[in-house]
C-alpha positions, 0 to 999 in steps of 0.5 A: 156450714157453720160460719166459724168453720167456713172462716177457717176453711177460707184460704185467703184469710188464715186464722192468726194465733195471737197467743197460746199458753198453758198457765197455772193460777192461784186465783183469777177474777175476770170482769165484770164488764171485761171484753176482748178483741179476739176469740178466747178459747180455754180448756180447763184442766184443774179448778172451777170457774163460775160467772156469766158470758153475755149475761148467761150463767156459766160454770166451767169444770175440769175437762170443759172448754169455753169459747168467748167471741170478740166483744162478748162481755164476761165475768168469771171467778175461779173458785179454786186454784186453776190450770188452763190452756188459753188460745187467742185467735183472730178469725173473721167469724163469731163463735160457734152457736149454742152454749159457750161451754162444752165438754170436748173429746179425749183428743182435745188436750192434745190439740190444744197442746199442739196449738201452743207448740205451733205458736213458736214455729217459723216454717212455711207450713205453720199456718196450714197446721194451725188451720187443721188443728182448729178445724179438728177443735171446732169439729169436736166443739160442734160434736159436743152439742149432742147430749152426753150419753146419760148426761145433760144435753146443752139446752137442758144444762143451760136452762137449768143454770138460768133457773138456778141463777135467776133466783138465788134465794129460792131453795129448788128441789128435784121435783120443781126443777124437773117440772120446769125443765119438762123431764122426770125428776129421776131423769134429772137427778141421773143426768146431773150425776153423770154430767157433774159428778155429784148428786143434784142436791150438792150441785145446787149448794155449789151453785148457790155458794159460787154465786155468793162467792162471785158477789163477795169478790166483786163488792163490799156488802156485808157477808150476812146480806149476801148470805140472805140474798142466796137463801141463807137465814143463818150465817153459820150455815152459809159459812159452813157450806161455803167452807165445804165448797171453797175450803175457806170462810166467806170473809177469808175468801173476800180478803184473798180476792184483794 
């Protein structure tokens, strides 16, 4: 039995839901070096996050959940206006194993919404309902470790992100990525389209641009230098693709991050 599930089932230590809310933000930059003292669980409804959790590259798309355990360092940048549900939970356990991002089932939004509502409840059975809802949520989380039908499995997705973010200058193509991942090029292209909703080439451009946007938000290095480090010899092409992905220029993006 996973340690997180065992902790939820322990009647002597019921989970403490410290905070729960659905929020909308025009922009958000978390970190770098940000840590927290409780479990942080998000369900993203709109927008996109990109960054790292404990040094592992992470991209969070609408419909996906992110689980960060106490003490885990994370640095995340919202690349467009976001709407998310946030749960903060005190639980004597680490996070469930595997990748920190999962695409949950169709019932997950209802469970998140119910947990938000339970925070204000004051009756004697509140803790039991919170426990039951978190058990449902955790069961969905563990089930999501199985590969999506026709899409990227969690291990392949995580390895794909590691490859792309480890060498931002490199211009990957379908054949070289598939060889590194040990799958057929056509299979990789199909799985990326199913899981990410876009062709592999466009997905690679978005990963490069979002990584560059994170650097622009975190420092004051010239835009041209950031562009070169992410494989753009021409700043014009970098700016054009940056606008296509994020809807604004690199300079305007940096200024907006304040």
